[in-house]
C-alpha positions in Angstrom: 4.2 -6.6 22.8 4.0 -7.3 19.1 1.1 -9.0 17.5 1.7 -12.3 16.2 0.0 -12.5 12.8 0.3 -16.3 12.5 -2.0 -17.1 15.4 -5.1 -16.2 13.0 -3.8 -19.1 10.7 -6.5 -21.2 9.8 -9.8 -19.1 11.6 -12.6 -18.0 9.8 -12.5 -14.0 10.4 -15.7 -13.3 8.6 -17.4 -12.8 12.3 -15.1 -10.0 12.6 -15.9 -8.9 8.8 -19.5 -8.7 9.7 -19.2 -6.6 13.0 -16.8 -3.9 10.8 -19.6 -3.8 8.7 -22.5 -3.3 10.9 -20.2 -0.9 12.8 -20.4 0.8 9.7 -16.3 1.4 9.8 -15.2 2.8 6.7 -12.5 5.3 6.1 -14.5 7.6 3.8 -17.0 8.1 6.7 -13.8 9.0 8.5 -12.0 10.9 6.4 -14.9 13.1 5.8 -15.9 13.9 9.4 -12.5 14.3 10.2 -12.4 16.9 6.7 -10.0 15.3 5.5 -10.2 14.6 1.5 -10.0 11.2 0.9 -8.8 8.0 2.5 -5.6 8.3 0.9 -4.8 11.6 2.3 -5.9 10.2 5.5 -3.5 7.6 5.4 -1.0 9.4 4.1 -1.0 11.4 7.0 -2.3 9.2 10.2 0.0 10.0 13.1 -0.2 13.8 13.0 -4.3 13.5 12.4 -4.3 11.2 15.6 -1.9 13.8 17.5 -4.8 16.3 16.3 -7.7 15.1 15.7 -7.7 11.7 17.8 -10.1 13.0 20.6 -12.9 14.8 18.6 -14.4 11.5 16.9 -17.2 10.4 19.6 -18.3 7.6 20.6 -20.3 5.6 17.5 -19.0 2.2 17.0 -17.2 3.3 13.7 -15.0 6.3 15.8 -14.3 4.0 18.6 -12.7 1.4 16.0 -10.9 4.1 14.6 -9.8 5.0 17.5 -8.1 1.9 18.2 -7.1 0.6 14.6 -6.6 3.9 12.5 -5.8 6.3 15.3 -3.7 3.7 17.7 -5.0 5.0 20.6 -6.5 3.5 23.9 -10.1 3.4 24.9 -11.3 3.4 27.9 -12.8 0.4 28.6 -16.4 1.5 29.2 -16.2 2.9 26.3 -15.2 0.1 24.7 -17.9 -1.8 26.1 -20.5 0.2 23.6 -19.5 -1.5 21.0 -21.8 -4.5 19.9 -21.5 -7.4 22.2 -20.4 -9.9 18.9 -17.9 -7.4 17.6 -15.9 -6.9 21.0 -16.3 -10.7 21.4 -14.8 -11.1 18.1 -12.2 -8.3 18.5 -11.1 -10.4 21.7 -11.1 -13.9 20.7 -8.7 -13.3 17.6 -6.2 -11.3 19.6 -6.9 -8.5 18.1 -7.5 -5.9 21.2 -5.8 -6.4 24.8 -7.2 -4.7 27.9 -4.3 -2.2 29.7 -2.6 -3.1 33.2 -4.8 -0.9 35.1 -7.7 -2.2 33.8 -9.4 0.9 32.3 -8.4 1.2 28.9 -8.5 -0.7 25.8 -5.7 -0.9 22.9 -5.6 -2.2 19.3 -2.9 -5.0 18.7 -2.9 -3.9 15.1 -3.9 -1.7 12.8 -7.0 -2.5 10.8 -7.9 -0.3 7.2 -11.2 -0.2 5.2 -10.4 0.3 1.7 -13.6 0.1 -1.1 -15.1 -2.6 1.1 -12.0 -4.6 2.2 -10.3 -5.0 5.1 -6.9 -4.8 5.9 -5.0 -6.2 9.0 -1.7 -5.1 9.5 1.4 -3.8 11.9 0.4 -0.5 13.7 3.4 2.0 12.9 2.9 4.3 16.3 1.0 4.2 19.4 -0.9 7.0 20.5 -0.4 7.2 24.2 -2.7 9.9 25.8 -1.4 12.7 23.0 2.5 11.4 22.6 3.0 9.4 19.3 5.7 6.9 19.5 6.9 4.8 16.6 6.5 1.1 17.4 6.8 -0.8 13.8 8.6 -4.2 14.5 11.8 -5.1 12.5 10.0 -7.4 9.8 6.9 -4.5 9.4 3.8 -5.2 7.6 2.7 -2.0 6.2 -0.8 -1.2 6.4 -2.2 0.7 2.8 -0.5 4.0 2.3 0.5 6.4 0.0 1.9 4.7 -2.5 0.0 1.6 -1.9 -3.2 4.6 -3.0 -0.8 5.4 -6.6 -0.4 2.3 -7.6 -4.7 1.4 -6.7 -5.4 4.3 -9.2 -2.7 2.6 -11.6 -4.1 -0.8 -11.5 -6.5 -1.7 -14.6 -8.4 -4.9 -13.8 -8.3 -7.5 -16.3 -10.0 -10.4 -17.9 -11.8 -12.7 -15.8 -9.8 -15.6 -15.3 -7.1 -13.8 -15.5 -4.0 -15.0 -13.2 -2.6 -12.3 -10.7 1.0 -12.3 -9.4 1.6 -9.8 -6.3 5.4 -9.2 -6.0 6.3 -8.0 -2.5 2.6 -8.1 -1.6 2.6 -7.2 1.7 -0.5 -7.2 3.4 -2.6 -8.0 -0.2 -4.1 -4.9 -0.1 -3.6 -4.3 -4.2 -4.6 -8.5 -5.1 -7.3 -9.2 -2.8 -9.7 -7.1 -4.4 -9.0 -8.6 -7.8 -9.1 -11.8 -6.8 -13.1 -12.0 -7.6 -13.0 -10.6 -11.1 -9.3 -12.6 -11.8 -9.5 -16.4 -11.6 -6.3 -16.9 -9.5 -4.4 -14.3 -7.3 -0.8 -15.0 -6.1 0.9 -13.2 -3.5 5.0 -13.6 -2.8 6.7 -11.8 0.1 10.0 -11.7 1.5 8.7 -11.5 5.0 6.9 -14.4 6.6 5.0 -11.8 8.4 3.2 -9.7 5.9 2.4 -13.1 4.2 0.9 -14.3 7.3 -1.3 -11.2 7.3 -2.2 -11.4 4.2 -3.7 -14.9 4.1 -5.5 -13.7 7.5 -6.7 -10.9 5.0 -7.9 -13.5 2.2 -10.2 -15.7 5.2 -11.3 -11.8 6.7 -12.5 -10.8 3.1 -13.8 -14.1 2.1 -12.1 -14.2 -1.1 -9.6 -17.2 -2.4 -6.0 -16.4 -2.8 -2.3 -18.0 -2.4 0.4 -16.4 -0.7 4.2 -17.7 0.1 7.5 -16.5 1.5 9.8 -15.8 -1.8 11.7 -13.4 -3.2 11.0 -12.9 -7.1 14.5 -13.8 -8.0 14.1 -17.4 -6.5 10.7 -17.8 -7.2 9.7 -20.8 -9.2 6.6 -20.1 -10.6 5.6 -22.7 -13.4 2.9 -20.2 -14.9 3.0 -17.0 -16.4 0.8 -14.5 -15.4 -1.6 -11.9 -17.0 -1.2 -9.7 -14.7 1.4 -8.2 -12.2 1.9 -5.9 -9.6 4.8 -4.4 -7.6 4.8 -1.8 -5.0 8.7 -1.5 -4.8 11.1 -0.6 -1.8 13.4 1.1 -4.5 14.2 2.3 -7.8 17.0 -0.1 -8.0 14.6 -3.3 -6.5 12.1 -2.0 -9.5 14.4 -1.8 -12.6 16.1 -4.8 -11.7 12.5 -6.7 -11.6 11.2 -4.7 -15.1 14.3 -6.0 -16.8 14.9 -9.4 -15.1 10.9 -10.4 -13.9 9.1 -9.2 -15.9 10.0 -11.6 -19.3 10.0 -14.2 -16.6 6.6 -13.6 -15.7 4.2 -12.0 -17.5 2.1 -13.9 -20.0 1.8 -12.6 -23.6 -1.1 -9.9 -24.0 -0.4 -9.4 -20.1 0.1 -5.9 -18.5 2.3 -5.4 -15.1 2.2 -2.0 -12.9 5.3 -1.2 -11.0 5.8 1.7 -8.4 8.9 3.3 -7.4 10.8 6.7 -6.4 12.9 7.9 -9.0 15.8 10.1 -8.8 16.4 12.0 -12.0 19.7 13.4 -12.7 20.2 16.6 -14.1 22.2 14.7 -16.9 19.0 12.1 -17.9 17.1 15.4 -18.9 13.6 14.0 -17.7 12.2 10.9 -15.9 12.1 9.5 -19.6 16.1 9.6 -19.5 16.4 7.9 -16.0 14.1 4.7 -16.8 16.4 4.7 -20.4 19.3 4.6 -18.1 18.1 2.0 -15.6 16.3 -0.3 -17.4 16.3 -2.6 -20.7 12.6 -3.2 -22.2 13.1 -5.0 -25.5 9.9 -6.4 -27.7 7.9 -7.8 -27.4 7.4 -5.2 -24.5 6.3 -1.9 -24.2 6.6 0.6 -21.4 4.7 3.2 -20.2 5.5 5.9 -17.7 2.7 7.4 -15.0 3.9 10.2 -13.1 2.1 10.6 -10.2 2.0 14.7 -9.7 1.4 16.1 -6.1 2.4 12.9 -4.6 3.8 13.3 -1.2 6.5 10.7 -2.4 7.7 13.2 -4.5 10.1 16.3 -5.0 9.6 19.0 -7.7 12.5 20.8 -9.1 11.9 24.1 -7.7 11.7 22.2 -4.4 15.1 20.5 -4.6 16.5 23.3 -6.2 15.4 25.7 -3.1 16.3 23.5 -0.5 12.7 24.2 0.2 10.5 21.3 2.6 6.9 21.0 1.1 4.6 20.9 3.8 3.2 17.7 3.7 6.5 15.6 2.4 7.0 11.4 3.3 10.6 11.4 1.4 12.5 12.1 5.0 10.8 10.5 8.2 11.3 13.5 10.4 11.6 17.1 9.5 15.3 17.2 11.0 16.6 15.2 8.6 15.5 17.5 5.4 19.2 19.5 5.0 21.0 16.5 5.1 18.7 14.9 2.3 18.3 18.0 0.4 22.3 17.6 1.2 22.8 14.4 -0.3 20.9 14.9 -3.7 22.4 18.1 -4.7 26.2 16.1 -4.4 24.6 13.3 -6.2 22.9 15.4 -8.9 19.6 14.8 -8.4 17.5 17.3 -10.4 14.3 15.9 -8.9 12.5 13.2 -6.9 9.6 11.5 -9.4 7.0 9.2 -8.0 5.9 6.9 -10.8 4.3 3.8 -12.1 5.6 1.9 -14.6 2.9 0.4 -17.1 4.4 -3.1 -19.2 2.4 -4.7 -21.4 3.5 -8.1 -23.4 2.2 -7.2 -27.2 1.5 -11.4 -27.5 -2.2 -10.7 -27.7 -4.6 -8.0 -26.8 -4.0 -6.1 -23.6 -6.3 -6.9 -21.0 -9.6 -4.7 -21.1 -9.9 -1.7 -18.6 -13.1 -2.0 -17.0 -15.4 1.6 -16.3 -13.9 3.2 -13.6 -10.6 2.0 -13.3 -8.9 4.8 -15.2 -6.2 7.1 -13.8 -7.1 10.3 -12.2 -6.7 13.7 -14.0 -4.1 14.6 -11.6 -1.8 11.9 -13.8 0.1 12.2 -16.8 1.1 9.6 -18.8 3.9 9.5 -21.3 4.9 6.9 -24.1 7.7 5.2 -23.9 8.0 2.5 -26.6 11.0 0.0 -26.7 14.2 1.2 -27.9 14.7 -1.3 -30.2 10.8 -0.6 -31.8 10.9 -0.8 -35.6 
């Protein structure tokens, strides 16, 4: 049965947070135990890791939680009973687990992901039932943190204290809730009521103030402008529409926006810059820079497209059987590469927000300056 996140409305989830912290439930710890290079790599390949490694985790409290809420597998009732009693009670009271009909196993009803000390409830994307993976995404799915989330997290520059943040397509709130403490006000909007319910629950879970509303950015009637805007977009057309029409509406002078997308670069575009020029309009007082996520599982190099060879770890198709038809489509449409990028837009009205230590992009990323076409 699909979990209804609205049942968490108005609940104080600090007891759950205390239990998760006390159990040492951390993504980096799990990644280390599975010999995976960090939380981002773990989340980007979690179904395969679940299939291969689920039974090797042991029975520590953090391992039990990982099996239930990350690897999406059942645990024997007797093993679940080894969790600290306050934690197991909290999971039951909030409806986050259920006992199978046979009475012998406990199954999670949500995913719970830890990122940099924050916990995020979201939908489960699959179930691992004793070695068989079944996709279980609801129609109105709220995604847990995944590859694009981590790529945008790397690009986000934390602004000055007291700033106003707008998270467009906020999902679970995993991008904006970590900004709530340094910022003065966080607002998230999403067309999915399910996502909004999860985001509100995650604000309670992490004990941070934030406001989440169900709305599309095109119809969002905001009475203010924002110092910091985030958007993990569902596709390039949405991204470029927002850059062209949404940024001038919502971004305050001196503000900054980061917009993640995958971008199909046509052979006639020449390069990524040419594609961005073709697809969007950025005029003063706004400046735009492109950050390219090299090696992203959401991208395909020119070599991969030309050779038609599928990379070992790619997220551009959901199943290997789809690869041939997908790459044929790229060739038929003249696509030379598929790039994962972040567009960083700044409003030159006043000096931009100061980037805090530790927020610089990784060495694996490269920055290209794209000045406004009508700049003097």
